[in-house]
N, C-alpha and C positions, 0 to 999 in steps of 0.2 A: 504494499499499500504506500503510495507516495502523496505528498502535500504540494498543492498548487503554490508556487512562489508568489503569485500575485494575490489571490484571494484567501489563501491559507486553508482552503477546503481539503480534506483528505478523502481519498477513494481508491479502490482497487482498479478504478477505470481511468486513473491518471498515471501517466508514465513519468519516470525520472527524466526521460528524453522525450519530448521537449521541456518537461518540467512545469508546464501550465495546463490547465484544464480547457476543455472546449469552450466553455462560456467566456473565459478571459481572453482566448484566441479571437473570438468573434466580436466581443463587446469591449474589450480593453486592450487591443492589440498594441496600442502605443506604450503600455506598461509591460506587456508580456514580451515584446520584441527583443529586449536586451537578454532575457533568459533563453529565448529561442535561439539567438545568434550564438550565445556561449555554448549551448548544447551542440549545435552543428559544428562549431570550432573544435570541440573535443573529439568529435567523431572523424574529423578530417586530418588534424594535425598528426595523429598517430600513424597515418599512412603517407605523411609528407605531401598532402594535397592542398592547394590553395584554399583559403578560407572563404574566399569569394571570387567571382570572375574578375580577373585583372582588368584595370582600366588606365593603363599607362598611355599618356597622350603621345608618347614618341614610340610606342610599340607597334607590333605587327598585328594586323586584324585577322581573326578567323571568324567567319560568318556562317558556320555549318549549323549552329543551333541558336536558341534564344539568348545565350549568354554573350555571344559576340565578343569574346575575349580580345583585349588588346595587350598582347604580351611584350613586356619589356625585355632587355638583355638577361638571359638565364632564368626567365620566369616561365612557368608552366600554365597551360590553359586549365580552366576549372575541371575539365574532364580527366586531366592527368596524363593523357597520351601524346600530347604535343607541347613543345617548348621552343622558345626563342634562343638560338645559339648563333652568335656572330651575325645577327641580322637576318637569319633564315630559320623558318619553321621546320624543326625536325621532329620525327615521330611517325605515327600512322598517317598514311595518305592513300590516294586513289590506287597506288600500286603496291602498298604494303599494309595489309590488314592486321591489326593488333587483335588477334581472335584465337579462338579454339573452335574445332568442329567435331561433330560426331554424328552417327546415324541412329535413328529411332525407328522401330517397326511401327507401321501403321495398323489400327488407329493409335495415336500417341496421346500424351497428356497435354497437348496444346490448349491454350486458352479457348480457341475456336473449334476444338475437335467435335463438339456437339452440333455444330452447324456448318461445317465446311465438307468439301468432297472427300477428303481422306477419311473422315470419321462417319460420314452418312451416305456418300455416293451421290450427293446432290450435284447437279450439273452433268451427270452421265448422259450421253457417252463423250461429249466434247471435252469436259474437264475432269473426268473421273474414269478409272479403269473398270469400276464395277458399280452396280446399282445399290450397294450398300457399302460397309466399311471396306477399304482397300487392303484387305488381308494379303499378305505376301509382298506388299510393297514397302517402301521406307521413306522417311523424311531425312533430309540433310539439314541438321540443326547447326547454325552458325552463331556462336556466341561472341559478340564484340565486347572487348574490355573497354572501360571508360564509360562515364555517364554524364549527362547534362544536369541531373538532379542529384540530391544527396538525401535519399530516403532513409529516415532512421530505422525503418522496419525491413530494410532490403534483404531479400532471401538469398541473393546472389553476391553478397558483400565480398566474398573471398577473392573476387577478380582483382581487388585493389592490391593484393599481394603480388600479382603477376603482370602489372603494367609495364609496357616497354618490351614485351616479348619479341622474338624475331618475326619480322613481317611475312605474311603469306600473300602471294599476288593473286589477282582474280583469275589468272590463267591456271595457276597451280590449284586453286580451290575448285574451279569448274571441272577440272579433270577427275575428281573423285566421284562425279555423279555418273551412275551406270544406268542400265535399262530398268532397274527395279526401283530407281529414285523417282518418285512422282511428285515431290514438292520440296521446296527449300523455305526455311524460316530463319529469318534474321532477328536476333534478340539480344539480350545482354543483362548487366550494363544497359546500354542503349545504343541502337544502331543509328541514332540521329547524329551522333559524333562522327560517324565513318560512312554516311550515306554514299558518297562517291564510289567507294570501293564496292558496296553492295550493288550499286547500280551497274557498274561495269561487269562484275561477276555475273549478274543476272543476264545482261545482254549476251555474254560470251556462252552461257549455259543454254539460253533459249536457242541461240543460233546453232549449237552443236546438236541439241535434241531434234531439231528440225520439226517434223510433224508429230512427234510423240508428246504426251502429256507431261508438263513440268510446271506446276503451280509455283508462283514466287509470292511469299508472304513476309510482312514485317510486323513485329510486336514491339510497341514503343510508348514512351510517355508523351509522343506528339509534339515535342519542342523543336522540331527541325526547320531548317531553312525552307521557306515557303516555295521557292523555285524547285528545289530538289523533291519536295513533296509531290509536285506535279508529275516529276519523272517516274516516281515509284507507283503512283496511281495508274499511270499508263501501263507500266509492267505488270502490275497486279491485274488490271482489267484484261489485258492481252492473254495472260497465262491461266486465268481462272483462280488466282490468289486473292488474298484479303489483307487488309491493313487493320491490325488490331491495336486500338487505343486504350491505354490504361488511364482512365479518368480518376485520378487520385482522390480529388475533392472538388466541390463546387465553389466554396468560399476561397478567395485568393489567399487571405491570411492563413487559412488552415493548410493550404498547399505549401505555403512558405514554411510554416511551422513544421510540417511532416517531412517536406522534401527540399527545403532550403531555397526554393525558386518559384517564381510565379507560374500560374497555370494559364495566363492570358494567351500565350501562343498556342498552347494545347487546344484550347477551346475553339480558337480561330481556325486552326488547321483541321480540327474534327469537322466543323462547319463546311470547310472547303471541300473535303473528301466526300461528305454527304451530298454535295451538289452533283457528283458523278454517279450516284446510285442508279439513276434512271438509265444509264448506259448498259447496266448489266444487274439485273435483279437476282439471278440465280446462276452461280452460288453468290452468297452475300459479299459485297466488296468491303463493307465497313463493319467492324464488330467492336463493341465496347465492353469494358470490364471495370469493376470497382472492388478494391479489397475492403472488406467490412472490418475495419479496425475498432475493436470495442472502446467506447468512451470518446471516440473522435469521429468516426463516420456514423452519423445518427440519422434519424428520420428527416430532418431538414435537409442534410446533403443529398440523400437518396431521392427525396422529393424534388429538389432542384435539378439534379443531374437527369433523372428520368423525364422531367418536363422538357428539359433542353433537348434530349435525344428525340423525343416524340415530335417535338416542334419541327425537326428537320425531316424525319421519316419514321413512321411507326413501326416499320419492318425491321429496322436496325436491331440485330441480335444484341442482347445485353446480359452479361454474366456477373453475378454477385459472388465474389470469391471469399470463402471462409478464411480467417486470418489464423496464422500461426506464429507465435512469438519469435522474432528473429532479431539479429544485429543488436541495436541499442534499445529496442522496445520489447525485450524479453520479460519484462515484468507485468505485461497484460496478459489476460486470459484469452483463449480461443473465442471465436464468435459462437454465440449461442444459437441453437437451432430455432428458438422462438424468434430472435431478432431477424435471422436470415430470411425466414418465411414471411415474416411481417414486412420486411423491405421488399421482398418480391411482390407482395400484395400492393404495396405502394406504387411500384414501377408499372404494375399492370393497370392500376386504377388511373394512372396518368397516361394511358393509351398505348403503351408499348405492347407489341403482339407476341414477342419472343423473348421471355425472361428466364434465365437459367441460374440455378445455384451451383457453384463450382466447389470442388474440394469438400464435398459432403462428409467424407470420413473424418474431417477435422472439427466438425460442429460438436459443441458440448451441450 
C-alpha cells in the first residue's frame, strides 16, 4: 500500500511509481508533476537514458517520433538508440536495425489475434491461407529496442539492457522469411523509433514473396512521424496487415504520469489511420488496445477512449488487456474480473461493435 505524495491518501491502488493517485493526476497535476518527473527520472538514470528528450539548440534533429530530439555533442536521444558523435547521428538507422527477431507459430498471442487473418482466417483467400486459424504457418516477430515512451509498467523493459546491439539490415532480416511465414509483426520497445528500417524491410519482403500471402503489421504507442505513418498504412493495406495502437490513456496528464510523454500525437495518428478504414474493411486495418491498470485506468478513461474510437468507426476492434504487475509498478494488483467486464460493457454501450478482453488468465 502506498501513499499519494499530494493528497496523502493511502490505497493499494496507488503505486509508489508515479507516487500520486489518479485524482491528483487529473485534478492537481501542477502539484503532482514534480513527483511524477522524479519517478521517471529514477527509472531512466539506472539505464543511462536521458531524463527527457534533449532540446539542444545547436544539436542535430531526429524527427522519427513525437519527441523530435535535438541532440548536442555526445548526447543520446530519448529512445537511447541514437546519439550525436562529432556532429553525426550514430546508432540505429534505415540500414541497421537495433532489434531481435524470432518466429511464433500461428495463431500466436498477438494483441490482434482474435480479429486478424492469422488467428481467425478473416480475409480468406486473399489475405489468409485458411478459413480459420492458420495452423502450420508462422509469424516473424521483430522486436525493436528503444522506445519513445517511458512506461512505468513496461512488460518488455529488459530491452534497456541491450541497447546498441549490432545492427541487422533489412536485407538480412527479409532473408529469414520462408514459405511458411504468413505475417510480420513489428513491436518493441516501440517501432516508431525505427520505422524507416521496418518500412524498407517490408518492401523487400513483399517484393520477394511476390504473389504469396505476407501480412505486415505494427504494434505501437502511435507516437511516430506522421509522414512515416502514411507509408506503413499503405503497406498494411496492401498486404492485409493491421496497425495496432496501444491507447495507454485518454487524459494527457495521466499518459504523462504513466508513460512520461504526451498522448496528443498518438490520438492524432489514430484518427488519421481510421480515415483509411473505408479502403479495406476486412481484415481490420486498425486495432486498439488499452491495458487496464488498477487504480489508474478507470471508468472515465475507458468511457472517453471508447467514445473516441466509436466516433471514428464503430467497427474498430478494441481489446481491454488484463494488467500484470511489471517493471516499477509491481506494487499494484492484477485487473479484477469484475472491472474488466464492467469496462467492456462501457465500451459496448458507447457504440463499439467488437470489444474483447485479453489476457483473461490474469484476471483476479
